C-alpha positions as YAML, in Angstrom:
chain: A
units: angstrom
residues:
- id: 1
  name: UNK
  ca: [3.14, -26.57, 16.62]
- id: 2
  name: UNK
  ca: [1.97, -22.97, 16.32]
- id: 3
  name: UNK
  ca: [4.62, -20.38, 15.46]
- id: 4
  name: UNK
  ca: [4.62, -16.72, 16.50]
- id: 5
  name: UNK
  ca: [6.22, -13.47, 15.38]
- id: 6
  name: UNK
  ca: [5.81, -9.76, 15.96]
- id: 7
  name: UNK
  ca: [4.78, -7.45, 13.15]
- id: 8
  name: UNK
  ca: [4.99, -3.66, 13.10]
- id: 9
  name: UNK
  ca: [3.11, -1.53, 10.59]
- id: 10
  name: UNK
  ca: [5.00, 1.76, 10.67]
- id: 11
  name: UNK
  ca: [3.09, 4.45, 8.84]
- id: 12
  name: UNK
  ca: [3.98, 8.11, 8.76]
- id: 13
  name: UNK
  ca: [1.32, 8.92, 11.37]
- id: 14
  name: UNK
  ca: [0.82, 5.84, 13.53]
- id: 15
  name: UNK
  ca: [2.69, 2.70, 14.59]
- id: 16
  name: UNK
  ca: [0.95, -0.60, 15.18]
- id: 17
  name: UNK
  ca: [2.64, -3.67, 16.73]
- id: 18
  name: UNK
  ca: [0.96, -7.07, 16.89]
- id: 19
  name: UNK
  ca: [1.64, -10.64, 17.95]
- id: 20
  name: UNK
  ca: [0.71, -12.81, 14.96]
- id: 21
  name: UNK
  ca: [0.58, -16.59, 14.60]
- id: 22
  name: UNK
  ca: [1.39, -18.69, 11.55]
- id: 23
  name: UNK
  ca: [-2.28, -18.74, 10.53]
- id: 24
  name: UNK
  ca: [-2.16, -14.99, 10.03]
- id: 25
  name: UNK
  ca: [-4.23, -14.29, 13.15]
- id: 26
  name: UNK
  ca: [-3.58, -11.21, 15.29]
- id: 27
  name: UNK
  ca: [-3.56, -12.29, 18.93]
- id: 28
  name: UNK
  ca: [-2.84, -8.92, 20.53]
- id: 29
  name: UNK
  ca: [-1.76, -5.47, 19.41]
- id: 30
  name: UNK
  ca: [-0.72, -2.07, 20.67]
- id: 31
  name: UNK
  ca: [-0.72, 1.26, 18.84]
- id: 32
  name: UNK
  ca: [0.81, 4.67, 19.32]
- id: 33
  name: UNK
  ca: [1.39, 7.84, 17.28]
- id: 34
  name: UNK
  ca: [4.63, 7.95, 15.34]
- id: 35
  name: UNK
  ca: [7.23, 10.37, 16.64]
- id: 36
  name: UNK
  ca: [8.63, 10.88, 13.16]
- id: 37
  name: UNK
  ca: [9.93, 8.31, 10.72]
- id: 38
  name: UNK
  ca: [12.52, 10.67, 9.18]
- id: 39
  name: UNK
  ca: [14.32, 11.18, 12.49]
- id: 40
  name: UNK
  ca: [16.37, 7.98, 12.25]
- id: 41
  name: UNK
  ca: [17.66, 7.49, 15.84]
- id: 42
  name: UNK
  ca: [14.35, 8.53, 17.45]
- id: 43
  name: UNK
  ca: [12.43, 6.34, 15.01]
- id: 44
  name: UNK
  ca: [14.53, 3.28, 15.85]
- id: 45
  name: UNK
  ca: [14.16, 4.02, 19.57]
- id: 46
  name: UNK
  ca: [10.40, 4.12, 19.21]
- id: 47
  name: UNK
  ca: [10.27, 0.88, 17.20]
- id: 48
  name: UNK
  ca: [12.51, -0.80, 19.79]
- id: 49
  name: UNK
  ca: [10.36, 0.38, 22.68]
- id: 50
  name: UNK
  ca: [7.18, -0.79, 20.99]
- id: 51
  name: UNK
  ca: [8.58, -4.28, 20.39]
- id: 52
  name: UNK
  ca: [10.00, -4.51, 23.92]
- id: 53
  name: UNK
  ca: [6.64, -3.58, 25.45]
- id: 54
  name: UNK
  ca: [4.95, -6.31, 23.45]
- id: 55
  name: UNK
  ca: [7.57, -8.93, 24.33]
- id: 56
  name: UNK
  ca: [7.40, -8.04, 28.04]
- id: 57
  name: UNK
  ca: [3.61, -8.20, 28.13]
- id: 58
  name: UNK
  ca: [1.65, -11.16, 29.44]
- id: 59
  name: UNK
  ca: [0.48, -12.26, 25.99]
- id: 60
  name: UNK
  ca: [4.03, -13.20, 24.95]
- id: 61
  name: UNK
  ca: [4.99, -14.99, 28.15]
- id: 62
  name: UNK
  ca: [5.69, -18.67, 27.57]
- id: 63
  name: UNK
  ca: [5.74, -18.25, 23.79]
- id: 64
  name: UNK
  ca: [8.71, -18.56, 21.48]
- id: 65
  name: UNK
  ca: [8.50, -15.38, 19.42]
- id: 66
  name: UNK
  ca: [10.72, -16.06, 16.41]
- id: 67
  name: UNK
  ca: [11.43, -12.53, 15.29]
- id: 68
  name: UNK
  ca: [10.14, -9.13, 14.26]
- id: 69
  name: UNK
  ca: [9.01, -8.00, 10.83]
- id: 70
  name: UNK
  ca: [8.47, -4.33, 9.99]
- id: 71
  name: UNK
  ca: [6.65, -2.69, 7.13]
- id: 72
  name: UNK
  ca: [7.61, 0.98, 7.02]
- id: 73
  name: UNK
  ca: [6.72, 3.85, 4.76]
- id: 74
  name: UNK
  ca: [9.62, 5.01, 2.62]
- id: 75
  name: UNK
  ca: [12.09, 3.11, 0.49]
- id: 76
  name: UNK
  ca: [13.84, 0.15, 2.10]
- id: 77
  name: UNK
  ca: [16.92, -1.53, 0.66]
- id: 78
  name: UNK
  ca: [17.78, -5.23, 0.72]
- id: 79
  name: UNK
  ca: [19.61, -4.84, 4.04]
- id: 80
  name: UNK
  ca: [16.49, -3.59, 5.79]
- id: 81
  name: UNK
  ca: [17.73, 0.01, 5.78]
- id: 82
  name: UNK
  ca: [15.54, 3.05, 5.16]
- id: 83
  name: UNK
  ca: [17.23, 4.92, 2.31]
- id: 84
  name: UNK
  ca: [14.61, 6.87, 0.39]
- id: 85
  name: UNK
  ca: [11.56, 9.09, 0.84]
- id: 86
  name: UNK
  ca: [8.33, 8.20, -0.98]
- id: 87
  name: UNK
  ca: [6.92, 11.71, -0.74]
- id: 88
  name: UNK
  ca: [9.91, 12.86, -2.75]
- id: 89
  name: UNK
  ca: [11.85, 9.77, -3.91]
- id: 90
  name: UNK
  ca: [14.66, 11.95, -5.25]
- id: 91
  name: UNK
  ca: [15.63, 12.59, -1.62]
- id: 92
  name: UNK
  ca: [18.25, 10.13, -0.45]
- id: 93
  name: UNK
  ca: [18.67, 9.28, 3.21]
- id: 94
  name: UNK
  ca: [22.43, 9.14, 3.49]
- id: 95
  name: UNK
  ca: [23.65, 7.25, 5.33]
- id: 96
  name: UNK
  ca: [20.71, 4.82, 5.29]
- id: 97
  name: UNK
  ca: [18.94, 4.16, 8.59]
- id: 98
  name: UNK
  ca: [19.93, 0.57, 9.55]
- id: 99
  name: UNK
  ca: [16.61, -0.44, 11.10]
- id: 100
  name: UNK
  ca: [17.00, -4.22, 10.75]
- id: 101
  name: UNK
  ca: [20.56, -4.42, 12.08]
- id: 102
  name: UNK
  ca: [20.02, -2.09, 15.03]
- id: 103
  name: UNK
  ca: [16.74, -3.62, 16.18]
- id: 104
  name: UNK
  ca: [18.07, -7.15, 15.77]
- id: 105
  name: UNK
  ca: [21.02, -6.31, 18.05]
- id: 106
  name: UNK
  ca: [18.79, -4.62, 20.60]
- id: 107
  name: UNK
  ca: [16.11, -7.30, 20.71]
- id: 108
  name: UNK
  ca: [18.31, -10.35, 20.23]
- id: 109
  name: UNK
  ca: [16.13, -11.78, 17.46]
- id: 110
  name: UNK
  ca: [15.89, -11.75, 13.66]
- id: 111
  name: UNK
  ca: [14.42, -8.53, 12.25]
- id: 112
  name: UNK
  ca: [13.30, -8.03, 8.65]
- id: 113
  name: UNK
  ca: [12.18, -4.73, 7.15]
- id: 114
  name: UNK
  ca: [10.34, -3.95, 3.89]
- id: 115
  name: UNK
  ca: [8.19, -1.13, 2.57]
- id: 116
  name: UNK
  ca: [4.69, -1.05, 4.08]
- id: 117
  name: UNK
  ca: [2.99, -1.60, 0.72]
- id: 118
  name: UNK
  ca: [5.13, -4.68, 0.11]
- id: 119
  name: UNK
  ca: [4.17, -6.00, 3.55]
- id: 120
  name: UNK
  ca: [0.44, -5.46, 2.98]
- id: 121
  name: UNK
  ca: [0.45, -7.24, -0.39]
- id: 122
  name: UNK
  ca: [2.56, -10.07, 1.06]
- id: 123
  name: UNK
  ca: [-0.10, -10.60, 3.74]
- id: 124
  name: UNK
  ca: [-2.78, -10.87, 1.08]
- id: 125
  name: UNK
  ca: [-0.65, -13.29, -0.96]
- id: 126
  name: UNK
  ca: [-0.13, -15.60, 2.03]
- id: 127
  name: UNK
  ca: [-3.32, -15.26, 4.08]
- id: 128
  name: UNK
  ca: [-5.78, -13.16, 2.11]
- id: 129
  name: UNK
  ca: [-7.22, -12.75, -1.38]
- id: 130
  name: UNK
  ca: [-4.14, -14.27, -3.03]
- id: 131
  name: UNK
  ca: [-3.67, -17.29, -0.79]
- id: 132
  name: UNK
  ca: [-4.79, -19.73, -3.53]
- id: 133
  name: UNK
  ca: [-2.22, -18.54, -6.11]
- id: 134
  name: UNK
  ca: [1.56, -18.10, -6.26]
- id: 135
  name: UNK
  ca: [2.11, -14.87, -8.20]
- id: 136
  name: UNK
  ca: [0.47, -11.62, -7.17]
- id: 137
  name: UNK
  ca: [0.81, -8.01, -8.24]
- id: 138
  name: UNK
  ca: [-0.94, -5.74, -5.77]
- id: 139
  name: UNK
  ca: [-1.77, -2.04, -5.75]
- id: 140
  name: UNK
  ca: [-2.33, -0.25, -2.44]
- id: 141
  name: UNK
  ca: [-4.62, 2.66, -3.28]
- id: 142
  name: UNK
  ca: [-5.24, 5.29, -0.64]
- id: 143
  name: UNK
  ca: [-3.98, 8.86, -0.32]
- id: 144
  name: UNK
  ca: [-1.21, 7.74, -2.68]
- id: 145
  name: UNK
  ca: [-0.51, 4.51, -4.55]
- id: 146
  name: UNK
  ca: [1.99, 1.87, -3.51]
- id: 147
  name: UNK
  ca: [2.08, -1.85, -3.94]
- id: 148
  name: UNK
  ca: [3.97, -5.07, -3.89]
- id: 149
  name: UNK
  ca: [5.01, -7.98, -6.08]
- id: 150
  name: UNK
  ca: [4.92, -11.56, -4.82]
- id: 151
  name: UNK
  ca: [6.43, -14.26, -7.04]
- id: 152
  name: UNK
  ca: [6.25, -17.91, -6.00]
- id: 153
  name: UNK
  ca: [5.01, -16.77, -2.57]
- id: 154
  name: UNK
  ca: [8.07, -14.56, -1.99]
- id: 155
  name: UNK
  ca: [8.24, -10.77, -2.02]
- id: 156
  name: UNK
  ca: [10.14, -9.62, -5.10]
- id: 157
  name: UNK
  ca: [12.21, -6.59, -4.10]
- id: 158
  name: UNK
  ca: [14.41, -6.10, -7.15]
- id: 159
  name: UNK
  ca: [18.02, -4.94, -7.25]
- id: 160
  name: UNK
  ca: [17.70, -2.25, -4.56]
- id: 161
  name: UNK
  ca: [14.49, -3.17, -2.74]
- id: 162
  name: UNK
  ca: [12.26, -0.73, -4.63]
- id: 163
  name: UNK
  ca: [10.25, -3.21, -6.74]
- id: 164
  name: UNK
  ca: [6.54, -2.80, -6.14]
- id: 165
  name: UNK
  ca: [6.39, 0.99, -5.92]
- id: 166
  name: UNK
  ca: [3.59, 0.85, -8.48]
- id: 167
  name: UNK
  ca: [2.40, 4.40, -8.00]
- id: 168
  name: UNK
  ca: [5.38, 5.49, -10.11]
- id: 169
  name: UNK
  ca: [4.42, 3.47, -13.17]
- id: 170
  name: UNK
  ca: [4.26, 5.93, -16.07]
- id: 171
  name: UNK
  ca: [0.75, 6.40, -17.47]
- id: 172
  name: UNK
  ca: [1.40, 9.56, -19.52]
- id: 173
  name: UNK
  ca: [5.00, 9.89, -20.68]
- id: 174
  name: UNK
  ca: [4.36, 13.50, -21.74]
- id: 175
  name: UNK
  ca: [2.49, 14.34, -18.56]
- id: 176
  name: UNK
  ca: [3.40, 16.73, -15.80]
- id: 177
  name: UNK
  ca: [6.36, 15.77, -13.68]
- id: 178
  name: UNK
  ca: [5.33, 14.60, -10.24]
- id: 179
  name: UNK
  ca: [7.31, 15.56, -7.15]
- id: 180
  name: UNK
  ca: [9.22, 12.31, -7.69]
- id: 181
  name: UNK
  ca: [10.45, 13.53, -11.08]
- id: 182
  name: UNK
  ca: [8.41, 10.86, -12.89]
- id: 183
  name: UNK
  ca: [6.16, 12.10, -15.72]
- id: 184
  name: UNK
  ca: [2.49, 11.22, -15.50]
- id: 185
  name: UNK
  ca: [2.72, 8.47, -12.85]
- id: 186
  name: UNK
  ca: [-0.22, 6.26, -11.87]
- id: 187
  name: UNK
  ca: [-0.37, 7.94, -8.47]
- id: 188
  name: UNK
  ca: [-1.25, 11.25, -10.13]
- id: 189
  name: UNK
  ca: [-4.28, 9.65, -11.79]
- id: 190
  name: UNK
  ca: [-5.72, 7.03, -9.47]
- id: 191
  name: UNK
  ca: [-4.95, 7.86, -5.83]
- id: 192
  name: UNK
  ca: [-7.54, 9.30, -3.48]
- id: 193
  name: UNK
  ca: [-5.69, 12.62, -3.58]
- id: 194
  name: UNK
  ca: [-5.71, 12.66, -7.38]
- id: 195
  name: UNK
  ca: [-9.38, 11.71, -7.65]
- id: 196
  name: UNK
  ca: [-10.20, 14.79, -5.60]
- id: 197
  name: UNK
  ca: [-7.85, 17.00, -7.61]
- id: 198
  name: UNK
  ca: [-9.25, 15.84, -10.96]
- id: 199
  name: UNK
  ca: [-12.80, 16.34, -9.70]
- id: 200
  name: UNK
  ca: [-12.04, 19.90, -8.56]
- id: 201
  name: UNK
  ca: [-10.59, 20.73, -11.97]
- id: 202
  name: UNK
  ca: [-13.69, 19.44, -13.75]
- id: 203
  name: UNK
  ca: [-16.04, 21.20, -11.34]
- id: 204
  name: UNK
  ca: [-14.20, 24.48, -11.96]
- id: 205
  name: UNK
  ca: [-14.80, 23.99, -15.68]
- id: 206
  name: UNK
  ca: [-18.50, 23.26, -15.23]
- id: 207
  name: UNK
  ca: [-19.84, 24.22, -11.79]
- id: 208
  name: UNK
  ca: [-23.39, 23.30, -12.71]
- id: 209
  name: UNK
  ca: [-22.46, 19.68, -13.46]
- id: 210
  name: UNK
  ca: [-20.40, 19.62, -10.28]
- id: 211
  name: UNK
  ca: [-23.22, 20.93, -8.12]
- id: 212
  name: UNK
  ca: [-23.75, 17.75, -6.07]
- id: 213
  name: UNK
  ca: [-20.07, 17.35, -5.21]
- id: 214
  name: UNK
  ca: [-19.96, 21.03, -4.24]
- id: 215
  name: UNK
  ca: [-23.02, 20.57, -2.01]
- id: 216
  name: UNK
  ca: [-21.36, 17.60, -0.31]
- id: 217
  name: UNK
  ca: [-18.33, 19.85, 0.36]
- id: 218
  name: UNK
  ca: [-20.54, 22.65, 1.78]
- id: 219
  name: UNK
  ca: [-20.05, 24.70, -1.37]
- id: 220
  name: UNK
  ca: [-16.26, 24.86, -1.03]
- id: 221
  name: UNK
  ca: [-14.57, 23.57, -4.17]
- id: 222
  name: UNK
  ca: [-11.24, 23.32, -2.35]
- id: 223
  name: UNK
  ca: [-12.79, 20.80, 0.06]
- id: 224
  name: UNK
  ca: [-13.91, 18.37, -2.64]
- id: 225
  name: UNK
  ca: [-11.97, 15.16, -2.05]
- id: 226
  name: UNK
  ca: [-12.22, 11.54, -3.02]
- id: 227
  name: UNK
  ca: [-14.83, 11.12, -0.28]
- id: 228
  name: UNK
  ca: [-17.26, 13.56, -1.91]
- id: 229
  name: UNK
  ca: [-16.58, 12.07, -5.34]
- id: 230
  name: UNK
  ca: [-17.44, 8.52, -4.27]
- id: 231
  name: UNK
  ca: [-20.48, 9.69, -2.31]
- id: 232
  name: UNK
  ca: [-21.71, 11.54, -5.40]
- id: 233
  name: UNK
  ca: [-21.19, 8.42, -7.51]
- id: 234
  name: UNK
  ca: [-23.36, 6.46, -5.08]
- id: 235
  name: UNK
  ca: [-26.08, 9.06, -5.65]
- id: 236
  name: UNK
  ca: [-25.83, 8.67, -9.41]
- id: 237
  name: UNK
  ca: [-23.97, 11.89, -10.21]
- id: 238
  name: UNK
  ca: [-22.78, 11.77, -13.86]
- id: 239
  name: UNK
  ca: [-19.70, 14.01, -13.44]
- id: 240
  name: UNK
  ca: [-18.48, 12.08, -10.40]
- id: 241
  name: UNK
  ca: [-19.00, 8.86, -12.35]
- id: 242
  name: UNK
  ca: [-16.88, 10.25, -15.20]
- id: 243
  name: UNK
  ca: [-14.07, 11.13, -12.78]
- id: 244
  name: UNK
  ca: [-14.02, 7.68, -11.17]
- id: 245
  name: UNK
  ca: [-14.22, 6.01, -14.59]
- id: 246
  name: UNK
  ca: [-11.26, 8.07, -15.81]
- id: 247
  name: UNK
  ca: [-9.18, 7.32, -12.71]
- id: 248
  name: UNK
  ca: [-10.12, 3.63, -12.83]
- id: 249
  name: UNK
  ca: [-8.92, 3.41, -16.43]
- id: 250
  name: UNK
  ca: [-5.58, 4.88, -15.38]
- id: 251
  name: UNK
  ca: [-5.11, 2.20, -12.73]
- id: 252
  name: UNK
  ca: [-6.30, -0.34, -15.30]
- id: 253
  name: UNK
  ca: [-3.53, 0.81, -17.65]
- id: 254
  name: UNK
  ca: [-0.99, 0.36, -14.86]
- id: 255
  name: UNK
  ca: [-2.41, -3.10, -14.16]
- id: 256
  name: UNK
  ca: [-2.15, -4.06, -17.83]
- id: 257
  name: UNK
  ca: [1.50, -3.00, -17.88]
- id: 258
  name: UNK
  ca: [2.20, -5.24, -14.88]
- id: 259
  name: UNK
  ca: [0.28, -8.12, -16.48]
- id: 260
  name: UNK
  ca: [2.43, -7.80, -19.59]
- id: 261
  name: UNK
  ca: [5.64, -7.52, -17.55]
- id: 262
  name: UNK
  ca: [5.08, -10.34, -15.05]
- id: 263
  name: UNK
  ca: [2.02, -12.36, -16.12]
- id: 264
  name: UNK
  ca: [0.76, -12.73, -12.51]
- id: 265
  name: UNK
  ca: [-2.03, -15.05, -11.43]
- id: 266
  name: UNK
  ca: [-4.03, -12.10, -10.11]
- id: 267
  name: UNK
  ca: [-4.06, -8.33, -9.80]
- id: 268
  name: UNK
  ca: [-4.92, -7.31, -6.24]
- id: 269
  name: UNK
  ca: [-6.36, -3.98, -5.12]
- id: 270
  name: UNK
  ca: [-6.10, -2.88, -1.49]
- id: 271
  name: UNK
  ca: [-6.33, 0.32, 0.52]
- id: 272
  name: UNK
  ca: [-9.10, 2.71, 1.37]
- id: 273
  name: UNK
  ca: [-9.89, 3.77, -2.21]
- id: 274
  name: UNK
  ca: [-9.90, 0.17, -3.46]
- id: 275
  name: UNK
  ca: [-12.33, -0.69, -0.67]
- id: 276
  name: UNK
  ca: [-14.93, 1.48, -2.43]
- id: 277
  name: UNK
  ca: [-15.57, -1.79, -4.26]
- id: 278
  name: UNK
  ca: [-17.23, -1.92, -7.64]
- id: 279
  name: UNK
  ca: [-17.23, 1.86, -8.07]
- id: 280
  name: UNK
  ca: [-13.52, 1.83, -8.89]
- id: 281
  name: UNK
  ca: [-12.90, -1.85, -9.56]
- id: 282
  name: UNK
  ca: [-15.35, -2.17, -12.45]
- id: 283
  name: UNK
  ca: [-13.50, 0.25, -14.80]
- id: 284
  name: UNK
  ca: [-10.19, -1.39, -13.86]
- id: 285
  name: UNK
  ca: [-11.52, -4.84, -14.71]
- id: 286
  name: UNK
  ca: [-13.04, -3.59, -17.94]
- id: 287
  name: UNK
  ca: [-9.74, -2.02, -18.99]
- id: 288
  name: UNK
  ca: [-7.87, -5.26, -18.33]
- id: 289
  name: UNK
  ca: [-10.44, -7.32, -20.25]
- id: 290
  name: UNK
  ca: [-10.29, -4.90, -23.19]
- id: 291
  name: UNK
  ca: [-6.63, -3.94, -23.52]
- id: 292
  name: UNK
  ca: [-4.46, -6.68, -22.04]
- id: 293
  name: UNK
  ca: [-2.93, -9.17, -24.48]
- id: 294
  name: UNK
  ca: [-5.63, -11.60, -25.53]
- id: 295
  name: UNK
  ca: [-4.36, -14.58, -23.54]
- id: 296
  name: UNK
  ca: [-4.09, -12.52, -20.35]
- id: 297
  name: UNK
  ca: [-7.44, -10.72, -20.46]
- id: 298
  name: UNK
  ca: [-8.98, -13.09, -17.94]
- id: 299
  name: UNK
  ca: [-6.41, -12.22, -15.27]
- id: 300
  name: UNK
  ca: [-8.61, -11.80, -12.18]
- id: 301
  name: UNK
  ca: [-8.73, -8.40, -10.49]
- id: 302
  name: UNK
  ca: [-9.54, -8.98, -6.84]
- id: 303
  name: UNK
  ca: [-10.21, -6.75, -3.84]
- id: 304
  name: UNK
  ca: [-8.06, -7.37, -0.78]
- id: 305
  name: UNK
  ca: [-9.57, -9.17, 2.21]
- id: 306
  name: UNK
  ca: [-7.44, -8.17, 5.20]
- id: 307
  name: UNK
  ca: [-8.15, -4.43, 5.20]
- id: 308
  name: UNK
  ca: [-6.19, -2.45, 7.80]
- id: 309
  name: UNK
  ca: [-4.78, -5.62, 9.37]
- id: 310
  name: UNK
  ca: [-2.70, -6.46, 6.29]
- id: 311
  name: UNK
  ca: [0.32, -4.36, 7.27]
- id: 312
  name: UNK
  ca: [1.08, -6.02, 10.62]
- id: 313
  name: UNK
  ca: [0.18, -9.49, 9.36]
- id: 314
  name: UNK
  ca: [2.44, -9.11, 6.33]
- id: 315
  name: UNK
  ca: [5.27, -7.79, 8.49]
- id: 316
  name: UNK
  ca: [5.07, -10.81, 10.79]
- id: 317
  name: UNK
  ca: [4.82, -13.07, 7.74]
- id: 318
  name: UNK
  ca: [8.35, -11.96, 6.78]
- id: 319
  name: UNK
  ca: [9.51, -14.06, 9.73]
- id: 320
  name: UNK
  ca: [6.90, -16.82, 9.63]
- id: 321
  name: UNK
  ca: [7.27, -17.57, 5.92]
- id: 322
  name: UNK
  ca: [11.04, -17.97, 5.60]
...
């Protein structure tokens, strides 16, 4: 008998709610702009309204929808409460926003809440690139870096719920402090934002070598982003290739640390930057094969399969994979 649950992928900009079955298939979805995640009462009202619209719609009629899972940006504790800010994790949300408890009472169904990176990696572990293994460490690489840890097909959240925030792994312990207060974190080396920043710095030091990236940004060095860097790599630009190689090695170092800490079956890469494919993945794989402990050097590094659907599927999977 097919089982059903709702999943909400709650990013900082947009909300996406879907009806998902136990095969990880999205049957129907609705989207709307977020009214602001950091306004707790308004945020919970919007999440409630979104779920109620889905449940009242014709697609859910006659179905037993078992519950609602939510993957939200920010830090989520073990009670399903939003209690920290990823843009500046030193900021505490006090008191925590009790998303799970409030929405469960309003909707009359189980509600589970995790960080959106955790939800996306969970989807891949159950239905995507990690479905054939039990232990997955996944990096979500986009504007920033997040991630998730799945052990024995369960999300590992740690003591407070923060496990899997892999963008804060320290790559350079003497590096500049990030806004989070962490020195030299992976996010400052391998995210899409950082790839653009590192490229701009190198172009400023040698404008001639950076000529192609500048041309792609209409001559404006401040407009050089990860997009121009990857496009230049595709055209064979040596400086752009050096930047991506450097950033890939940084993510590779973070991956090696997680391999040594948890010995997962696979390392998984998801998100818009990871979807650039071999351009970024090759230096990550090479770093793992070169610098991981000998017996772990063959740990596969895979690209995610579910793309932008992972968030809602993983959120629903919180209910469907009890």
